[in-house]
C-alpha positions as CSV (number, residue, x, y, z in Angstrom):
1,M,76.7,120.5,122.0
2,A,75.6,117.8,119.9
3,D,79.2,117.2,119.1
4,T,80.2,117.7,122.3
5,S,77.8,114.7,123.8
6,S,78.6,112.6,120.8
7,S,82.8,112.7,121.7
8,T,81.6,111.9,125.4
9,A,79.4,109.5,124.9
10,A,82.2,107.5,122.6
11,A,84.6,108.6,125.4
12,L,82.6,106.1,127.8
13,E,82.1,103.5,125.4
14,A,85.7,102.8,124.6
15,P,88.0,99.6,125.4
16,P,90.4,100.0,127.6
17,P,94.6,101.0,125.9
18,I,96.3,98.2,124.4
19,A,99.5,97.7,126.6
20,G,102.1,99.0,125.5
21,T,100.5,102.7,124.4
22,T,99.7,105.9,125.8
23,M,96.6,108.1,125.9
24,D,98.2,110.9,123.8
25,S,97.2,113.6,121.1
26,T,98.9,111.4,118.3
27,V,98.2,107.7,119.1
28,T,93.9,107.3,118.9
29,T,92.9,104.1,120.6
30,T,89.4,104.6,119.9
31,A,87.0,104.6,117.8
32,S,83.2,106.0,117.4
33,P,80.9,103.3,115.4
34,L,80.4,105.9,112.7
35,S,84.0,106.7,112.2
36,R,84.7,102.9,111.7
37,A,83.9,103.1,108.2
38,V,86.5,106.0,107.5
39,P,89.3,106.0,110.0
40,D,90.5,109.0,111.3
41,A,93.3,110.4,109.1
42,N,95.7,111.2,111.9
43,A,95.2,107.9,113.6
44,I,98.0,105.4,114.0
45,A,97.7,101.6,114.0
46,T,99.6,99.2,116.1
47,P,100.5,96.6,113.2
48,T,99.3,93.4,113.3
49,E,99.2,89.9,111.4
50,P,95.8,89.6,109.2
51,G,93.2,87.9,110.8
52,T,94.1,88.2,114.3
53,T,92.6,90.2,117.1
54,L,95.0,93.1,118.7
55,D,95.6,90.7,121.4
56,G,96.5,88.1,118.7
57,A,93.8,85.6,118.9
58,T,91.1,83.9,117.2
59,A,88.0,82.7,118.3
60,T,88.8,79.1,115.8
61,P,90.8,77.9,113.2
62,L,88.4,79.0,110.9
63,D,88.4,82.7,112.0
64,A,92.4,82.9,112.3
65,A,92.4,81.8,108.4
66,G,89.8,83.9,107.3
67,G,90.2,87.0,110.2
68,D,88.2,87.9,112.8
69,A,85.4,90.2,111.7
70,G,85.1,91.7,114.5
71,A,88.3,93.2,114.7
72,D,89.3,96.2,114.5
73,V,89.6,97.8,111.1
74,D,92.3,101.0,112.5
75,A,94.9,98.6,113.8
76,V,95.2,97.8,110.1
77,S,98.0,99.9,108.1
78,A,97.0,98.6,105.3
79,P,94.3,96.9,103.2
80,V,94.1,92.7,103.8
81,G,95.6,91.6,101.3
82,S,98.0,93.6,99.4
83,C,100.9,93.1,100.2
84,V,102.7,91.3,98.2
85,E,104.3,88.6,100.8
86,F,104.0,85.8,103.2
87,K,104.2,84.7,106.4
88,R,104.7,82.0,108.4
89,L,102.9,81.9,111.5
90,D,102.5,78.6,114.1
91,E,98.5,78.0,115.4
92,Y,98.3,76.3,118.7
93,W,95.7,75.8,121.5
94,D,95.6,78.8,124.1
95,K,93.9,76.4,127.4
96,E,93.9,79.5,129.4
97,E,91.8,81.4,126.8
98,Y,89.8,78.7,125.8
99,Q,91.4,79.7,121.8
100,W,93.3,79.2,119.0
101,V,96.6,81.8,119.6
102,Q,98.8,82.5,116.5
103,R,102.1,83.8,116.5
104,E,105.0,84.5,114.3
105,S,107.1,80.6,113.2
106,A,110.4,80.2,114.6
107,P,113.0,80.8,111.6
108,P,113.9,77.2,110.4
109,P,117.7,76.3,111.1
110,P,120.7,77.0,109.2
111,P,121.3,74.1,106.5
112,P,124.0,71.8,107.8
113,M,127.6,72.8,107.2
114,P,128.9,70.5,104.7
115,K,131.4,67.6,106.0
116,V,135.5,68.4,104.3
117,D,136.9,64.9,103.8
118,K,139.7,65.7,104.8
119,W,141.4,62.6,102.3
120,G,139.2,63.7,99.5
121,Q,141.9,65.0,97.3
122,Y,143.5,61.1,97.1
123,C,142.0,58.8,94.5
124,F,141.6,56.1,96.3
125,T,142.4,55.4,100.4
126,V,143.2,51.9,101.9
127,V,142.0,51.9,106.0
128,Q,142.5,49.5,108.3
129,I,139.7,49.0,110.3
130,L,140.1,49.0,114.2
131,H,138.3,47.1,116.7
132,E,136.4,49.6,118.7
133,K,137.4,48.0,122.5
134,T,141.0,46.9,121.3
135,M,142.5,49.2,118.9
136,Q,144.0,46.2,116.8
137,P,143.0,45.7,113.3
138,T,140.1,44.1,112.1
139,H,140.2,44.3,108.2
140,T,140.7,46.7,105.6
141,V,138.6,48.0,102.4
142,I,140.0,50.1,100.1
143,E,137.6,53.2,99.5
144,L,137.3,55.2,96.4
145,K,137.5,58.5,96.3
146,S,137.8,59.6,92.2
147,P,134.7,59.7,90.4
148,W,136.5,58.9,87.4
149,L,138.0,55.9,89.7
150,Q,134.8,54.8,90.7
151,K,133.7,54.8,87.3
152,A,136.4,53.0,85.6
153,C,136.2,49.8,88.2
154,R,132.3,49.8,87.7
155,R,132.9,48.9,83.9
156,A,135.8,46.7,84.6
157,I,134.0,45.0,87.0
158,G,130.5,45.2,86.3
159,Y,127.5,44.9,89.4
160,I,128.3,42.1,91.6
161,S,126.9,41.7,95.1
162,E,130.3,42.5,97.0
163,I,130.1,46.1,95.6
164,V,127.5,48.7,96.2
165,W,128.4,51.3,93.9
166,G,125.0,53.6,95.1
167,R,127.2,55.0,97.6
168,R,129.3,58.3,97.2
169,V,132.4,56.7,98.5
170,P,132.4,52.9,97.9
171,R,134.1,50.8,100.3
172,I,135.3,47.9,99.1
173,D,136.9,44.8,100.1
174,P,140.7,44.4,99.1
175,D,140.4,41.0,97.8
176,V,137.5,41.5,95.6
177,F,140.0,43.5,93.8
178,V,142.3,40.7,93.8
179,R,139.9,38.9,92.4
180,F,139.3,40.8,89.7
181,F,142.3,41.8,89.1
182,P,142.4,40.9,85.5
183,L,139.5,42.7,84.8
184,L,141.0,45.3,86.0
185,E,144.1,45.0,83.9
186,K,142.0,44.4,80.9
187,H,140.2,48.2,81.1
188,L,143.4,50.0,81.3
189,A,145.1,48.7,78.6
190,S,141.7,48.9,76.6
191,L,141.7,52.9,77.8
192,K,145.5,52.8,76.6
193,T,144.4,52.0,73.1
194,S,141.7,54.1,72.7
195,G,143.7,57.3,73.6
196,S,140.4,58.9,74.4
197,T,141.2,59.4,78.5
198,D,143.1,61.8,80.2
199,E,146.6,60.6,81.0
200,Q,146.5,61.7,84.3
201,K,143.1,59.6,84.8
202,I,144.3,56.5,83.6
203,A,147.3,56.8,85.9
204,Q,144.6,56.9,89.0
205,L,143.7,53.2,87.8
206,Q,147.4,52.5,87.4
207,L,148.4,53.2,90.8
208,L,145.4,51.2,92.2
209,I,146.7,48.0,90.1
210,D,150.1,48.5,90.7
211,F,149.5,48.9,94.5
212,L,147.1,45.6,94.2
213,R,150.1,44.1,92.5
214,S,152.2,45.0,95.5
215,E,150.4,44.6,98.4
216,Y,149.6,41.2,97.7
217,S,152.1,39.9,95.4
218,S,151.9,36.7,97.7
219,T,148.0,35.9,96.7
220,F,149.1,36.3,92.7
221,D,152.8,34.1,93.4
222,A,150.3,31.0,94.8
223,L,147.9,31.3,92.8
224,E,149.9,31.7,89.5
225,S,152.0,28.8,91.0
226,A,148.4,26.2,91.8
227,T,147.2,26.9,87.9
228,A,150.2,26.0,86.9
229,R,150.1,22.7,88.2
230,S,145.9,23.0,86.9
231,E,145.6,23.1,90.6
232,I,143.5,25.2,92.9
233,T,142.5,25.7,96.6
234,F,139.1,26.8,97.7
235,A,140.4,30.1,98.9
236,L,141.7,30.9,95.2
237,L,138.5,29.0,93.2
238,G,136.9,32.6,93.2
239,H,140.3,33.9,90.9
240,I,139.2,31.2,87.6
241,L,135.7,32.1,88.1
242,M,136.0,35.1,86.0
243,P,132.5,36.3,83.8
244,D,132.7,35.5,80.4
245,T,134.8,32.3,81.5
246,I,133.8,29.0,79.3
247,L,132.6,26.5,81.8
248,F,133.4,23.0,80.9
249,S,130.9,20.5,83.1
250,T,129.3,16.8,82.0
251,T,125.8,15.6,82.0
252,G,123.4,13.0,81.1
253,S,123.6,9.2,81.1
254,A,126.7,8.9,79.5
255,G,128.7,11.8,80.8
256,E,128.0,13.8,77.2
257,P,130.7,17.2,77.5
258,V,128.5,20.9,77.4
259,A,130.0,24.3,77.6
260,H,128.5,27.5,79.6
261,R,129.3,30.9,79.8
262,L,129.7,32.2,83.4
263,T,128.2,35.2,84.1
264,S,128.5,35.3,87.7
265,A,130.3,33.9,90.9
266,E,129.3,34.2,94.4
267,Q,130.6,32.4,97.9
268,H,127.7,31.4,100.2
269,V,126.9,29.9,103.5
270,D,123.6,27.9,104.0
271,S,121.3,27.2,106.6
272,R,124.0,24.6,108.0
273,G,127.0,26.6,107.9
274,A,128.3,24.8,104.8
275,T,130.1,27.3,102.5
276,Y,129.5,27.0,98.6
277,W,130.6,28.6,95.4
278,L,127.3,29.5,93.7
279,I,127.6,30.2,90.2
280,R,125.3,31.3,87.9
281,A,125.8,30.9,84.1
282,V,124.2,30.8,80.1
283,Y,123.7,28.8,77.4
284,I,122.0,28.9,74.3
285,E,118.6,27.6,73.9
286,A,115.6,26.7,71.5
287,T,112.9,29.8,71.3
288,G,110.3,27.2,69.8
289,S,109.1,29.6,67.7
290,R,107.7,28.8,64.2
291,S,107.1,32.1,63.2
292,S,109.6,32.9,60.0
293,N,110.4,36.5,61.4
294,S,110.9,35.6,64.8
295,P,114.4,34.7,66.4
296,K,114.9,30.9,66.5
297,F,117.7,30.9,69.5
298,G,118.5,32.8,72.6
299,W,120.4,32.2,76.0
300,S,119.2,30.8,79.0
301,S,120.5,30.0,82.6
302,V,121.4,27.4,85.1
303,S,123.4,27.8,87.5
304,F,125.7,25.1,89.5
305,S,127.5,24.8,93.1
306,I,131.1,23.9,94.2
307,P,130.8,23.2,98.0
308,E,133.9,23.7,100.2
309,F,136.7,21.1,100.3
310,K,140.0,20.8,101.9
311,A,143.3,21.1,100.8
312,T,144.1,21.4,97.4
313,V,142.3,19.5,93.7
314,K,142.7,19.0,90.3
315,I,140.8,21.7,89.1
316,Y,139.5,19.0,86.2
317,S,138.4,16.7,89.5
318,L,136.0,19.5,90.0
319,P,132.0,19.1,88.6
320,V,132.6,22.6,86.6
321,Y,135.3,24.6,86.1
322,P,137.1,26.7,83.3
323,L,137.4,25.0,79.7
324,R,141.1,26.2,79.4
325,F,141.7,23.7,82.3
326,N,141.0,20.8,80.4
327,P,143.6,18.5,79.2
328,Q,141.7,17.8,76.1
329,E,140.3,21.3,75.6
330,A,141.1,21.1,71.9
331,E,139.0,18.0,71.4
332,I,136.1,18.8,73.3
333,T,135.3,22.0,71.7
334,A,135.5,20.7,68.1
335,K,133.3,18.0,69.3
336,I,130.9,20.1,70.8
337,I,130.3,22.8,68.2
338,A,129.8,19.5,65.1
339,R,127.6,18.2,67.9
340,G,126.2,21.9,68.5
341,K,125.4,22.0,64.2
342,R,123.8,18.9,64.2
343,W,121.5,20.5,67.3
344,A,120.7,23.7,65.5
345,S,119.8,21.5,62.5
346,L,117.1,19.9,64.3
347,D,115.4,23.2,65.2
348,G,111.6,22.9,64.3
349,I,109.6,19.8,63.6
350,H,111.6,16.5,62.3
351,H,110.7,12.9,62.1
352,M,113.5,11.0,63.9
353,Q,114.4,7.4,65.3
354,Y,115.9,7.2,69.3
355,G,117.3,4.7,70.9
356,G,118.4,5.2,74.3
357,I,117.5,6.8,78.0
358,A,114.9,10.0,77.6
359,S,113.7,11.8,80.5
360,D,110.0,13.2,81.6
361,D,110.0,13.1,85.3
362,R,112.0,9.9,85.0
363,R,114.4,8.2,83.4
364,V,112.8,5.7,80.5
365,F,114.5,3.4,78.0
366,V,112.9,4.8,74.6
367,N,113.6,2.7,71.5
368,S,111.1,4.5,69.2
369,R,110.3,6.3,66.3
370,I,110.0,10.4,67.7
371,M,108.9,13.6,66.9
372,I,111.3,16.5,68.1
373,D,109.3,19.6,68.3
374,R,109.8,22.0,71.0
375,A,106.8,24.4,70.6
376,L,104.8,21.8,70.7
377,Y,106.2,20.1,73.3
378,D,106.2,23.7,75.5
379,S,102.5,23.4,74.4
380,M,100.9,20.5,75.8
381,S,103.7,19.6,78.3
382,G,106.0,22.4,79.2
383,G,108.7,22.4,81.7
384,S,111.2,23.3,79.1
385,P,113.9,26.1,79.6
386,S,113.3,29.7,78.6
387,V,115.3,31.9,77.0
388,I,116.4,35.2,78.5
389,R,113.7,37.6,77.1
390,R,115.0,41.7,77.2
391,D,113.4,44.1,79.4
392,R,111.4,46.5,77.2
393,Y,112.0,49.5,79.6
394,S,115.5,49.0,80.6
395,Y,117.9,52.0,79.5
396,D,121.3,52.8,80.4
397,Y,122.6,55.8,82.5
398,D,126.0,55.0,82.2
399,S,126.8,54.5,78.4
400,D,129.4,56.7,77.6
401,D,132.4,55.0,76.4
402,S,135.3,57.6,77.4
403,D,135.1,56.7,81.7
404,E,134.9,60.3,81.9
405,E,133.3,61.7,85.0
406,D,132.3,64.8,83.6
407,N,130.1,63.5,80.7
408,K,126.7,63.7,81.7
409,P,124.8,60.0,80.7
410,V,122.3,60.4,78.5
411,S,119.0,57.6,79.1
412,Q,119.7,55.3,76.5
413,K,118.0,51.9,75.7
414,K,120.8,49.4,77.0
415,P,122.7,47.0,74.9
416,D,120.9,43.3,75.4
417,P,123.2,41.0,76.8
418,F,122.1,38.5,76.2
419,P,120.3,39.1,72.0
420,L,117.9,36.3,70.6
421,L,119.5,35.1,67.2
422,N,119.0,33.9,64.1
423,D,122.3,32.3,63.4
424,L,124.9,30.8,65.5
425,A,128.4,31.6,65.2
426,D,130.8,28.7,66.5
427,E,131.2,30.6,70.2
428,E,127.6,30.5,70.1
429,L,127.3,26.8,68.9
430,L,129.9,25.8,71.3
431,L,127.0,27.0,74.0
432,T,124.1,24.9,72.7
433,P,123.1,21.6,74.7
434,I,122.3,17.9,74.4
435,T,118.7,17.9,75.0
436,L,115.9,18.5,72.2
437,Y,112.4,18.2,72.9
438,G,109.6,15.7,71.4
439,F,107.6,13.4,71.9
440,S,107.8,9.2,71.2
441,L,105.6,8.0,69.2
442,G,105.8,4.6,70.7
443,D,105.4,5.3,73.9
444,K,103.1,8.2,73.4
445,M,105.0,10.6,76.2
446,W,106.4,14.1,75.7
447,M,110.1,13.6,76.7
448,R,113.1,14.4,76.6
449,F,116.4,12.8,74.3
450,N,119.5,13.6,74.0
451,I,121.0,14.8,70.6
452,E,123.6,11.5,70.7
453,L,120.8,8.9,70.3
454,V,118.5,10.6,67.8
455,K,119.4,8.9,64.7
456,D,118.1,9.3,60.8
457,I,115.1,6.7,60.1
458,K,116.1,3.8,57.8
459,W,113.1,3.4,55.7
460,N,111.2,0.1,54.9
461,E,110.7,0.8,51.2
462,E,109.6,-2.7,51.0
463,A,106.8,-2.7,53.5
464,F,104.2,-2.0,51.0
465,E,105.0,-4.0,48.5
466,R,104.9,-7.2,51.0
467,L,101.1,-6.1,52.0
468,V,99.4,-9.1,51.3
469,L,96.6,-7.9,49.8
470,P,94.3,-8.1,46.6
471,P,95.9,-6.0,44.1
472,D,93.2,-4.1,43.3
473,Q,92.9,-3.2,47.2
474,K,96.4,-2.0,47.4
475,D,96.2,-0.2,44.2
476,L,93.2,1.8,45.8
477,I,95.4,2.6,49.1
478,R,98.3,3.4,47.0
479,G,96.3,5.9,45.0
480,L,94.1,7.6,47.9
481,V,97.0,8.1,50.5
482,E,99.1,9.6,47.7
483,A,96.9,12.0,46.6
484,Q,95.8,13.1,49.8
485,A,99.4,13.1,51.2
486,E,100.1,15.6,47.8
487,S,97.2,17.6,47.9
488,S,97.4,16.6,44.0
489,F,93.0,16.6,44.3
490,E,91.6,19.4,45.6
491,F,88.2,19.1,47.4
492,D,86.3,20.9,50.0
493,D,82.7,21.0,51.3
494,Y,80.4,23.8,51.1
495,I,81.8,25.1,54.5
496,E,85.4,25.8,54.6
497,G,87.6,23.4,56.5
498,K,84.5,20.5,56.2
499,G,85.1,17.2,54.6
500,R,88.6,17.7,54.1
501,G,90.4,14.7,55.3
502,L,91.0,10.7,54.1
503,V,89.0,8.5,56.1
504,V,89.9,4.5,55.8
505,N,87.9,2.0,57.7
506,L,89.8,-1.1,57.6
507,F,87.5,-4.2,58.8
508,G,88.1,-7.8,59.6
509,P,88.9,-10.6,62.1
510,P,92.9,-9.7,64.3
511,G,95.7,-10.8,62.5
512,V,95.0,-10.4,59.0
513,G,97.0,-7.1,58.2
514,K,94.7,-4.1,58.6
515,T,97.2,-2.7,61.5
516,L,100.3,-3.7,59.1
517,S,98.7,-1.2,56.4
518,A,98.5,1.7,58.3
519,E,101.8,0.8,58.9
520,A,103.3,0.0,55.5
521,T,101.2,3.5,54.2
522,S,102.7,5.6,56.7
523,E,106.7,4.2,55.7
524,H,105.3,4.4,52.0
525,L,104.4,7.8,52.9
526,R,107.4,8.2,54.9
527,K,105.5,9.9,57.3
528,P,104.8,9.6,60.9
529,L,102.4,6.9,62.4
530,Y,100.2,8.4,65.4
531,V,99.2,5.0,66.9
532,V,96.0,5.4,69.1
533,G,94.0,2.8,71.2
534,A,89.9,3.1,71.5
535,G,92.0,2.9,75.9
536,D,93.3,5.9,74.9
537,L,90.8,8.4,74.1
538,G,88.5,8.1,77.2
539,T,85.3,7.0,78.0
540,S,83.0,10.3,78.3
541,P,82.2,12.5,75.6
542,S,84.2,14.9,77.3
543,A,87.2,13.0,77.3
544,L,86.8,11.7,74.3
545,D,86.4,15.1,72.7
546,S,89.6,16.6,74.0
547,S,91.6,13.5,73.2
548,L,90.7,13.6,69.4
549,T,91.1,17.6,69.6
550,R,94.9,17.2,71.3
551,I,95.5,14.5,68.3
552,F,94.3,15.8,65.4
553,K,95.7,19.1,66.5
554,I,99.2,17.1,66.8
555,S,98.4,15.0,63.6
556,A,97.8,17.9,61.5
557,T,101.1,20.0,62.5
558,W,103.4,16.9,62.1
559,G,101.4,15.9,58.6
560,A,101.1,12.4,60.4
561,V,99.2,9.7,59.6
562,V,96.8,8.8,62.5
563,L,95.6,5.4,62.8
564,I,92.4,4.7,65.7
565,D,92.6,0.9,66.8
566,E,90.0,-1.3,67.5
567,A,87.4,1.9,67.6
568,D,84.4,-0.7,67.6
569,V,82.7,1.0,70.3
570,F,82.4,4.8,68.0
571,L,81.5,2.9,64.8
572,E,78.5,0.5,65.8
573,Q,74.6,1.9,65.5
574,R,73.0,4.2,68.2
575,S,70.4,2.9,70.0
576,L,67.9,4.8,71.9
577,H,68.6,3.4,75.5
578,D,72.6,4.1,75.5
579,L,72.4,7.8,76.0
580,Q,76.7,7.5,77.0
581,R,77.5,5.7,74.2
582,N,75.0,8.0,71.3
583,A,77.2,10.6,72.8
584,L,80.4,9.3,72.5
585,V,79.6,8.5,68.8
586,A,78.2,12.1,68.6
587,V,81.4,13.6,69.7
588,F,83.7,11.1,67.1
589,L,81.3,11.9,64.1
590,R,81.5,15.6,64.7
591,Q,85.3,15.3,64.9
592,L,85.7,13.1,61.7
593,E,83.7,16.4,59.7
594,Y,87.0,18.2,60.6
595,F,89.7,16.4,60.3
596,A,91.7,17.4,57.5
597,G,94.6,14.7,57.2
598,L,94.6,10.6,57.0
599,L,93.4,8.6,59.5
600,F,92.8,4.9,59.2
601,I,90.2,3.1,61.3
602,T,90.8,-0.8,62.5
603,T,87.5,-2.4,63.8
604,N,87.0,-6.2,64.1
605,R,83.5,-7.3,64.4
606,V,81.5,-4.8,63.9
607,R,77.6,-5.8,64.2
608,S,76.6,-2.4,62.5
609,F,77.9,0.6,61.3
610,D,75.7,3.5,61.9
611,E,74.8,5.5,59.5
612,A,76.3,8.6,59.9
613,F,79.5,7.1,59.9
614,Q,79.1,5.3,56.4
615,S,78.6,8.7,54.9
616,R,81.6,10.1,56.7
617,I,84.2,7.4,55.7
618,H,85.6,7.7,52.3
619,V,86.9,3.9,52.0
620,S,85.9,0.6,53.8
621,L,87.8,-2.8,53.0
622,R,86.7,-5.3,54.2
623,Y,89.5,-7.9,55.6
624,R,89.2,-11.9,55.9
625,E,90.7,-14.7,57.1
626,L,94.3,-15.8,55.4
627,E,94.3,-18.0,53.0
628,E,97.0,-21.0,51.9
629,D,98.3,-18.9,49.6
630,A,98.4,-15.5,51.7
631,R,99.5,-17.1,54.6
632,R,102.8,-18.8,52.1
633,K,103.7,-15.2,51.3
634,V,103.6,-14.3,55.1
635,W,105.5,-17.4,56.6
636,R,108.2,-16.6,53.8
637,S,108.2,-12.8,54.6
638,F,108.4,-13.6,58.8
639,L,111.4,-16.8,57.8
640,D,113.4,-14.0,55.6
641,K,113.8,-11.9,58.8
642,V,115.5,-14.7,61.1
643,G,117.7,-15.8,58.2
644,L,115.7,-19.1,57.1
645,A,116.2,-19.0,53.0
646,K,113.3,-19.2,51.0
647,D,115.8,-23.2,50.9
648,G,115.8,-23.1,54.4
649,L,112.6,-25.5,54.0
650,S,111.5,-28.3,52.4
651,G,107.8,-27.6,50.0
652,A,106.2,-30.4,52.3
653,E,107.7,-28.6,55.4
654,E,106.1,-25.0,53.8
655,D,103.4,-26.4,53.1
656,E,102.7,-28.6,56.8
657,L,102.9,-24.6,57.8
658,V,100.8,-23.7,55.4
659,R,98.0,-25.3,56.2
660,T,97.5,-24.6,59.7
661,P,95.2,-21.8,60.1
662,L,97.0,-19.1,62.0
663,N,96.7,-15.3,61.2
664,G,99.4,-13.2,60.4
665,R,100.2,-11.9,64.1
666,Q,100.3,-15.8,64.9
667,I,102.9,-16.2,62.3
668,K,104.9,-13.7,63.4
669,N,104.9,-14.7,66.5
670,A,105.8,-17.9,66.1
671,V,108.9,-16.9,63.7
672,R,109.9,-14.9,67.0
673,T,109.4,-17.5,69.6
674,A,110.7,-20.7,67.4
675,G,114.2,-17.6,66.7
676,A,114.6,-17.1,70.6
677,V,114.4,-21.1,71.2
678,A,117.1,-21.6,68.6
679,A,119.2,-18.9,69.5
680,S,118.9,-20.3,73.1
681,R,120.2,-23.6,72.6
682,K,122.7,-22.1,70.1
683,E,121.4,-23.4,66.6
684,K,120.0,-21.5,63.5
685,V,116.2,-21.7,63.2
686,A,115.0,-25.2,61.8
687,F,111.7,-26.2,60.6
688,S,111.8,-28.7,64.0
689,H,111.7,-24.8,65.7
690,L,109.0,-23.9,64.1
691,K,107.0,-26.8,64.5
692,S,107.5,-27.0,67.8
693,V,106.0,-23.4,68.5
694,V,103.3,-24.1,66.0
695,N,102.0,-26.8,68.1
696,I,101.9,-25.6,71.5
697,M,100.3,-22.5,69.8
698,Q,97.0,-25.0,68.4
699,Q,97.3,-26.9,71.8
700,F,96.1,-23.6,73.6
701,E,94.0,-22.5,71.0
702,Q,92.5,-26.0,71.6
703,D,92.2,-25.7,75.5
704,F,90.9,-21.6,75.1
705,R,87.7,-23.4,72.8
706,E,87.0,-26.0,75.2
707,L,87.1,-23.7,77.9
708,A,84.6,-21.1,76.5
709,E,82.1,-23.7,75.3
710,G,82.5,-25.4,78.7
711,A,81.5,-21.7,80.2
712,K,78.5,-21.9,78.3
């Protein structure tokens, strides 16, 4: 009885059967709560996807993913997760049932059938494009079908903007092939010579070349006819602008010849609709490196443009053109190579003489000694062309030399097309520029110099000997500066880097030879003289510090003699009331402490030296007003320069000039002015010219004194 009542109760609680099933003895659709843990062995479950209810619905997406905990276990034919398979399902929101429902995903679409190129067996095809409406021919393209032919053409022509080599079948304008026809022929010849390529594949490139020669024979004939006369049209211009062509152009104020190596030429249209050829090229440039381990030369880029022109022109009338069309090709080549050797020899630091046009942001006439120093120019001024540096991450994925498409390319370092160099062969010397970079000592400007105007210095061997100084004073200066220049006497401070320089103070009235002493010293040592006025140093402590740091760095690099002229304001005794000047003096003192070269300081009328300077100045020489004997030497020295020999003046005339109380600068000005007056009259310099100028100078000095006294 217990079993019967239990079965009856279970039957009353059972849910309705699932649609499509029958309540016969072989299909059990209900189970008592006790039978859920151990399903009836005779029951047959309806197959369902794991994680769904019997009607295929889930309450939430979370239930759908993890399975419905309330679903009948009887409906599962195998333990959860025991089937080593996966199923693709779609999940969507059922608006009517208001729950997420899963269903089996539709099978993925079959992969598209590959398109068959019905003309793919040909190594290339010539395709005539017809207008979509009129069906008239508009243009023609060549399709490269053969992978080997694609690679052969790519290696011959290179990567240019007119061809997209990345396409499976490149479509190329035949005019591009015609333009680069010489490169195709050259590559074909190299393949035949190497003997490493199958003859059948070589025949593909031969077929393309034969087709171009036959199809475009009129273009080749026109080009040959024009170039034979050294003429060209704008339409044919691209045919003579091949990569690696040596180009000729002129530059500089005198139109000096220069050569460049062409890398690419492309036709463009500007914003106004004008057509032009944009030409890119490279040339040799200095790297500016001071390291002995770093290459000295590299390649720099430059561009030119040739605007569209009408009719036919002479090739050598173009602003830039292949050097082979220049009527004087051999002479120009030899001249540029010879100039290039000198240009290469001037790499580094060189003290030279310059006379002519130089440039910075503008063109300037320079007549001065200069320092050639590319590295310091870049550091202080900048703006010089940089060399092309290799991309360290560049690899060549098309590096095999056989042109075989079945040779799988191996990733390897790409050869550098623009390597850095230490030595230049003639073909590189041909590509050197005319520009040197450096500093004009007279103009105190960083500038670009024309190598044609750079000359060796003619040193004045007598400058030091002609100094009008007491013999012991002159010997002292000579001994000190020679020892400093040769570093024959090494003496350092307790602190490394301090006190290694030689500071010489020259003080006295104007025109007694202070500046000349520094100039003569640099001539004697054959070293550059860097002259700085007090006004060049700035009036604020920060500006002074920056200026002195820069000047002393430059002089140390060049081994230059530094002259700071009229430095009175920096040497006078500090006071408690002028804090600005005190700061200037402090900066000056600190810079002198670490200066390691030869420094001359000239002062006129310092009332009292600051005590700190007295200990930092190694030698202080006083220059007094010139006496008659000194003035006589100065007069004779300057009169020799204008061709007035020692006997050109009588003793009385010379004595009259010597008795006039003039300083050295006034004597120089008098001789120069007298020479100019004599030249204007087409006469030789005589005593009358000198006397006239001296009288005018004395009159001016007298008038000046009277005006000064009247103003008091």
